[in-house]
C-alpha positions as CSV (number, residue, x, y, z in Angstrom):
1,M,157.6,110.2,100.3
2,L,154.1,111.5,100.5
3,N,151.4,108.9,102.3
4,E,150.0,107.0,99.1
5,K,147.1,105.9,101.2
6,M,145.9,109.6,102.0
7,I,146.6,110.4,98.3
8,G,143.6,107.7,97.4
9,L,141.7,109.2,99.8
10,G,141.9,112.8,98.8
11,T,141.6,112.0,94.8
12,A,139.2,109.5,94.9
13,R,135.6,110.9,95.9
14,S,132.6,108.6,96.4
15,V,130.5,107.5,94.2
16,I,127.6,109.9,95.9
17,R,129.8,113.1,95.2
18,E,131.1,111.7,92.3
19,L,127.0,112.0,90.8
20,F,126.6,115.4,92.9
21,E,129.3,117.1,90.8
22,Y,127.6,115.2,87.6
23,G,124.3,117.0,88.6
24,N,126.2,119.9,88.5
25,Q,127.7,119.9,85.3
26,R,124.2,118.7,83.6
27,A,122.6,121.7,85.3
28,A,124.7,124.0,83.6
29,V,123.8,122.1,80.2
30,V,120.1,121.8,80.6
31,G,119.0,123.7,83.5
32,R,118.5,122.6,87.4
33,E,115.1,122.1,87.1
34,N,115.6,119.6,84.9
35,V,118.0,117.1,86.7
36,F,116.6,115.0,89.2
37,D,119.0,115.1,91.9
38,F,118.8,112.8,94.4
39,S,122.7,112.0,95.4
40,L,123.3,113.9,98.5
41,G,121.9,113.8,101.7
42,N,121.9,117.3,102.0
43,P,118.9,118.7,104.4
44,S,116.4,120.9,102.1
45,V,114.5,122.6,104.9
46,P,115.4,125.2,106.7
47,A,116.6,124.9,110.3
48,P,113.7,125.7,112.9
49,P,113.7,129.6,113.7
50,K,114.9,129.5,116.9
51,V,118.8,128.6,115.6
52,N,118.5,131.5,113.6
53,D,117.3,134.1,116.8
54,T,119.7,132.3,119.0
55,I,123.0,132.6,116.6
56,N,121.4,136.7,116.0
57,D,121.2,137.0,120.2
58,L,124.2,135.4,121.0
59,C,126.3,138.1,118.4
60,R,124.1,140.7,119.5
61,T,124.1,140.5,123.4
62,S,127.3,138.4,124.2
63,D,131.0,139.4,124.7
64,P,132.8,138.9,121.5
65,V,136.5,137.3,123.0
66,Q,134.0,135.0,125.3
67,L,131.6,133.9,122.5
68,H,134.0,132.9,119.1
69,G,136.7,131.7,122.2
70,Y,138.1,128.5,123.1
71,T,136.0,126.2,125.5
72,S,137.2,123.5,127.5
73,A,138.5,120.8,125.3
74,P,135.7,118.3,125.9
75,G,132.9,121.1,125.5
76,A,131.1,123.8,127.6
77,P,130.7,122.5,131.1
78,A,127.1,124.4,130.6
79,V,125.8,122.9,127.3
80,R,127.0,119.5,128.0
81,E,124.8,119.6,131.8
82,T,121.9,121.1,129.3
83,I,122.2,118.8,126.7
84,A,122.3,115.5,129.1
85,Q,119.5,117.0,130.8
86,S,117.4,117.1,127.4
87,I,118.7,113.5,126.8
88,N,117.3,112.6,130.0
89,R,114.1,114.4,129.9
90,R,113.3,112.7,126.2
91,Q,114.9,109.0,126.6
92,G,114.8,108.5,130.4
93,T,118.5,108.1,131.2
94,H,120.5,109.5,133.6
95,F,123.2,111.3,132.5
96,T,125.4,114.2,133.6
97,G,127.5,116.9,131.5
98,D,130.6,114.7,132.3
99,N,129.5,111.8,130.0
100,L,129.1,114.0,127.0
101,Y,132.1,115.1,125.0
102,M,130.9,117.7,122.3
103,T,132.4,117.1,118.6
104,C,132.5,118.4,115.5
105,G,129.8,116.7,114.2
106,A,129.3,112.6,113.3
107,A,132.2,112.2,111.6
108,A,134.5,113.7,114.8
109,S,132.2,111.7,116.8
110,L,132.8,108.4,114.9
111,T,136.4,109.1,114.7
112,S,137.0,110.0,118.1
113,A,135.4,106.7,119.4
114,L,136.8,104.3,117.2
115,N,140.5,105.7,117.1
116,G,139.6,105.5,121.2
117,L,138.3,102.3,121.2
118,C,140.5,99.7,118.7
119,N,144.0,98.8,118.3
120,P,145.6,97.4,115.4
121,G,144.0,94.2,115.1
122,D,141.0,94.8,116.2
123,E,137.9,94.1,114.3
124,V,134.6,96.5,114.3
125,V,131.5,94.8,112.9
126,V,129.4,97.1,110.8
127,F,125.8,95.8,108.8
128,A,125.4,96.1,105.6
129,P,123.8,98.4,103.8
130,Y,126.0,101.1,106.0
131,F,127.6,104.5,105.3
132,P,130.6,103.8,103.0
133,E,132.9,106.3,105.4
134,Y,132.8,103.6,108.1
135,Q,135.6,101.8,106.4
136,V,138.0,104.6,105.9
137,F,137.4,105.5,109.8
138,I,137.8,101.6,110.9
139,E,141.0,101.0,108.6
140,H,142.7,104.5,109.5
141,T,142.5,103.0,113.4
142,G,144.2,100.0,112.1
143,A,141.3,97.8,112.8
144,E,139.4,95.6,110.0
145,M,135.8,95.8,109.5
146,V,134.2,93.0,109.2
147,L,130.8,93.1,107.2
148,V,127.4,91.4,107.8
149,P,125.9,90.6,104.6
150,A,122.1,92.9,104.7
151,D,119.1,91.0,105.5
152,V,117.5,92.7,102.1
153,E,113.5,91.3,103.1
154,A,113.8,93.8,106.3
155,F,116.9,95.5,106.7
156,Q,116.5,94.1,110.6
157,I,119.7,92.4,111.8
158,P,120.3,88.7,110.6
159,F,121.6,87.3,113.5
160,D,122.9,84.2,112.4
161,E,125.3,86.1,109.9
162,L,126.5,88.0,113.0
163,E,127.1,85.5,115.3
164,A,129.4,83.7,112.5
165,R,131.3,86.7,112.6
166,L,131.9,87.6,116.1
167,T,135.6,86.5,117.2
168,P,137.6,87.4,120.1
169,K,139.3,90.1,118.0
170,T,135.9,91.8,117.7
171,K,135.9,95.0,119.4
172,A,133.1,97.0,118.6
173,L,130.1,97.0,116.6
174,I,128.6,100.0,114.8
175,V,125.0,100.2,114.8
176,N,123.3,102.9,112.3
177,S,119.2,103.2,113.3
178,P,117.3,105.2,111.9
179,N,119.7,103.7,108.7
180,N,121.5,105.4,105.8
181,P,120.8,104.1,103.4
182,S,117.7,101.8,104.0
183,G,115.9,104.0,106.0
184,A,115.3,100.9,108.5
185,V,114.6,101.3,112.4
186,Y,115.7,98.7,114.7
187,S,112.9,97.5,116.5
188,E,112.9,96.8,120.0
189,A,113.2,93.2,120.0
190,T,115.9,93.5,117.5
191,V,117.7,95.6,120.0
192,E,116.9,93.2,122.9
193,K,118.4,90.3,121.0
194,L,121.5,92.2,119.9
195,A,122.2,92.9,123.6
196,D,121.4,89.7,124.5
197,L,124.0,88.1,122.6
198,L,126.8,90.6,122.7
199,R,126.5,90.0,127.1
200,L,126.9,86.6,125.9
201,K,129.9,87.1,123.6
202,E,131.6,89.5,126.1
203,A,131.7,86.7,129.3
204,E,132.7,84.4,126.8
205,Y,135.6,86.4,125.6
206,G,136.4,87.9,128.7
207,H,136.6,91.6,127.3
208,P,134.1,94.1,126.8
209,I,132.6,94.9,123.0
210,Y,131.3,98.0,122.8
211,L,128.1,99.2,120.3
212,I,128.4,102.6,118.9
213,A,125.2,103.7,118.1
214,D,125.2,106.3,114.7
215,E,122.3,108.2,115.6
216,P,122.0,111.6,113.4
217,Y,118.8,110.6,112.2
218,R,117.2,110.0,115.7
219,E,114.6,112.6,115.0
220,I,113.5,111.5,111.3
221,V,111.1,108.9,111.8
222,F,107.3,108.2,110.2
223,D,104.1,106.5,111.3
224,G,105.1,106.7,114.5
225,V,108.2,104.6,114.9
226,T,110.2,104.7,117.8
227,V,113.9,104.8,117.8
228,P,115.0,102.5,121.3
229,Y,118.0,104.4,123.0
230,L,120.6,101.5,123.0
231,T,122.4,102.6,126.2
232,K,119.2,101.4,128.5
233,Y,119.4,98.5,126.5
234,Y,123.2,97.1,126.5
235,D,125.7,99.5,129.5
236,D,128.9,99.2,126.9
237,T,127.2,101.3,124.1
238,L,128.2,104.8,123.2
239,V,126.4,107.1,121.4
240,C,127.7,109.1,118.3
241,Y,125.0,112.3,117.7
242,S,125.1,115.1,115.2
243,Y,122.7,118.0,114.6
244,S,123.1,118.0,111.3
245,K,119.9,116.3,110.0
246,S,117.7,117.5,113.3
247,L,118.1,120.4,112.8
248,S,119.2,121.1,109.6
249,L,122.9,122.2,110.2
250,P,125.3,119.8,108.1
251,G,127.2,122.4,107.7
252,E,127.9,123.6,110.9
253,R,129.7,120.3,112.2
254,I,128.3,120.1,115.9
255,G,127.3,117.0,117.5
256,Y,128.7,115.0,120.8
257,I,129.5,111.7,122.4
258,V,127.6,110.1,125.1
259,V,129.6,107.9,127.3
260,P,127.3,106.2,130.0
261,D,129.0,105.7,133.5
262,E,127.4,102.1,133.3
263,C,129.9,101.2,129.8
264,A,133.0,99.0,131.2
265,D,135.7,101.4,132.2
266,S,133.8,104.6,131.2
267,K,136.3,107.1,132.6
268,L,139.1,105.5,130.6
269,V,136.8,104.9,127.4
270,F,135.8,108.6,127.9
271,A,139.6,109.4,128.2
272,A,140.3,107.8,125.4
273,C,137.8,109.3,123.0
274,A,139.0,112.7,124.4
275,G,142.5,111.7,123.6
276,A,141.5,110.6,120.2
277,A,140.0,113.8,119.5
278,R,143.0,115.8,120.2
279,A,145.4,113.6,118.2
280,L,143.1,113.9,115.2
281,G,142.5,117.6,115.9
282,Y,139.0,118.0,117.1
283,V,139.9,119.6,120.5
284,C,137.4,121.9,120.8
285,A,134.1,122.2,118.9
286,P,132.5,125.4,117.5
287,S,132.2,127.6,120.5
288,M,128.9,129.1,119.1
289,L,127.6,126.4,118.1
290,Q,128.1,124.8,121.3
291,L,125.4,127.0,122.5
292,V,123.2,127.1,119.8
293,A,123.0,123.4,120.2
294,A,122.1,123.9,124.0
295,A,119.6,126.1,123.4
296,C,118.1,124.4,120.3
297,C,118.4,120.9,121.5
298,E,114.9,120.3,121.7
299,E,113.9,121.6,118.2
300,T,113.6,119.8,115.0
301,A,113.1,121.4,111.4
302,D,110.4,120.9,109.6
303,M,110.1,116.7,109.1
304,S,106.6,117.1,107.8
305,V,108.2,118.0,104.0
306,Y,110.3,114.6,104.1
307,A,106.9,112.6,105.0
308,E,105.2,113.8,102.2
309,N,108.2,112.9,99.7
310,R,108.6,109.5,101.1
311,R,104.8,108.8,100.5
312,L,105.0,110.5,97.1
313,L,107.9,108.2,96.5
314,L,106.6,104.9,98.0
315,E,103.1,105.1,96.2
316,G,104.5,106.1,92.5
317,F,106.9,103.2,92.8
318,K,104.1,100.9,93.8
319,E,102.3,101.8,91.4
320,M,105.5,101.4,88.9
321,G,106.0,97.8,90.2
322,I,109.5,99.2,91.7
323,P,110.0,96.8,94.5
324,C,111.1,98.6,97.8
325,V,111.1,97.9,101.6
326,A,109.4,101.2,103.5
327,P,111.7,102.9,105.4
328,G,110.8,103.9,108.7
329,G,112.7,106.5,109.2
330,T,115.4,109.0,107.5
331,F,115.1,110.8,104.2
332,Y,116.7,108.0,102.1
333,I,114.7,105.2,100.2
334,F,116.2,101.9,98.8
335,P,114.2,100.6,96.3
336,Q,115.5,97.5,94.2
337,S,117.0,98.6,90.9
338,L,115.4,96.6,88.0
339,E,118.4,94.5,87.1
340,P,120.6,92.5,89.3
341,D,123.6,95.2,88.6
342,D,122.7,98.1,90.5
343,V,125.7,100.0,88.9
344,A,124.1,99.9,85.3
345,F,120.5,100.2,86.6
346,S,122.4,103.5,87.9
347,E,123.7,104.8,84.8
348,K,120.4,104.0,82.7
349,A,118.7,106.4,84.9
350,K,121.8,108.7,84.7
351,S,120.9,108.9,81.0
352,L,117.4,110.7,81.7
353,D,119.3,112.9,84.4
354,L,118.0,111.1,87.1
355,L,120.5,110.8,89.8
356,V,120.5,108.0,92.3
357,V,123.0,106.0,93.9
358,P,124.2,102.4,93.2
359,G,123.5,100.2,96.4
360,S,127.2,98.6,96.0
361,G,128.7,101.3,97.4
362,F,126.8,100.5,100.7
363,G,127.9,96.8,100.5
364,C,124.2,96.0,99.2
365,P,123.8,95.4,95.5
366,G,120.8,95.4,93.4
367,H,119.3,98.4,95.3
368,V,119.9,102.1,94.7
369,R,119.6,105.0,97.5
370,I,117.8,107.8,97.1
371,A,117.9,110.9,99.1
372,H,114.1,112.2,99.1
373,C,115.6,115.9,101.4
374,V,114.5,117.9,98.2
375,P,111.9,120.2,97.5
376,T,108.9,118.1,97.0
377,E,108.2,119.8,93.5
378,R,111.6,117.9,92.2
379,I,109.8,114.7,93.4
380,Q,106.5,115.5,91.2
381,K,108.4,116.1,88.3
382,A,110.9,113.2,88.6
383,L,108.3,110.7,89.1
384,P,107.3,110.5,85.2
385,V,110.9,110.1,84.8
386,F,110.9,107.1,87.1
387,Q,108.2,105.6,84.9
388,K,110.4,106.3,81.8
389,L,112.9,104.4,83.4
390,V,110.7,101.6,84.2
391,D,109.2,101.6,80.5
392,L,112.7,101.0,79.3
393,Y,113.2,98.1,81.1
394,R,110.4,96.6,79.9
395,K,110.6,96.8,76.6
């Protein structure tokens, strides 16, 4: 007998992927330029030139056997040290290469961390709105996902709701800031209050509560917003990072986990993450991409495109009367749907070939996610279609 749960996961696409595939089907009928697809968070700007230059140089000058061969399971030592020193320069930390485990992107970072930390019966707290795969990742470990409802006024942490959900079974919290899908960035005051609460609960429960910082969007911020680096505020923090968004390399699957020395049982936590990566088949992140990441770790793609797209949408929605909290980062915007049933709203938009993702899938009904990592021309052409959608509701 096959694993029925895995069959279910393998045959049921997420609503994001369903909309993306529908967009492909409609494009074949009405033309790609007439489908306004905002479903998938796939970066539209190219990687910085140094990425391709580095790949070309490596292929031209390196021994091909060494270039494409295995590295140490946690990653090449020189790569890990280079990235650690880069983090230190930018964040004021004091990591070494021994604090980093190179991974096959953010999913591998998160699943390795969760499987390393969690036992069946543990609880992992997640804040709505949240990336839907968190539930899959958590439940695969045998732990339970505990959802904190969204603060829809600002998308910061609702502390009363959080405290009510912390129990002696709480093993970890996942913090995604800048947030997919809301674009919210947790302020320093929010982070400090969170750290104080968790230290209090650690003392009360007599065991560590780990904070997992999911940070693929760290570099995509607007209007001078800064993203606090969580290890500086709370010792028991693991940082899961991917270069998918900062370097526009989502298909290359390269990232890392940081386990600080200050983290409770840090050596054992690192070993547990390494063991989980081994069990999940994630040993040895792509060798050439490790070298590319080290060479380009202080580069970013051109984020000005996302800033302009965000501006156009926020100004357009304000004129149309679509309520929306301005995102501090990411390439998502998360406006309210114009009726309580966000799925019905998404379907009505779909009838205009306007593809937006219902917020219910992110644990936050009454909203829709718009991925504006698209050519600016698509935003400009889509705004009149959004107006048509608004007019349908006004009638």
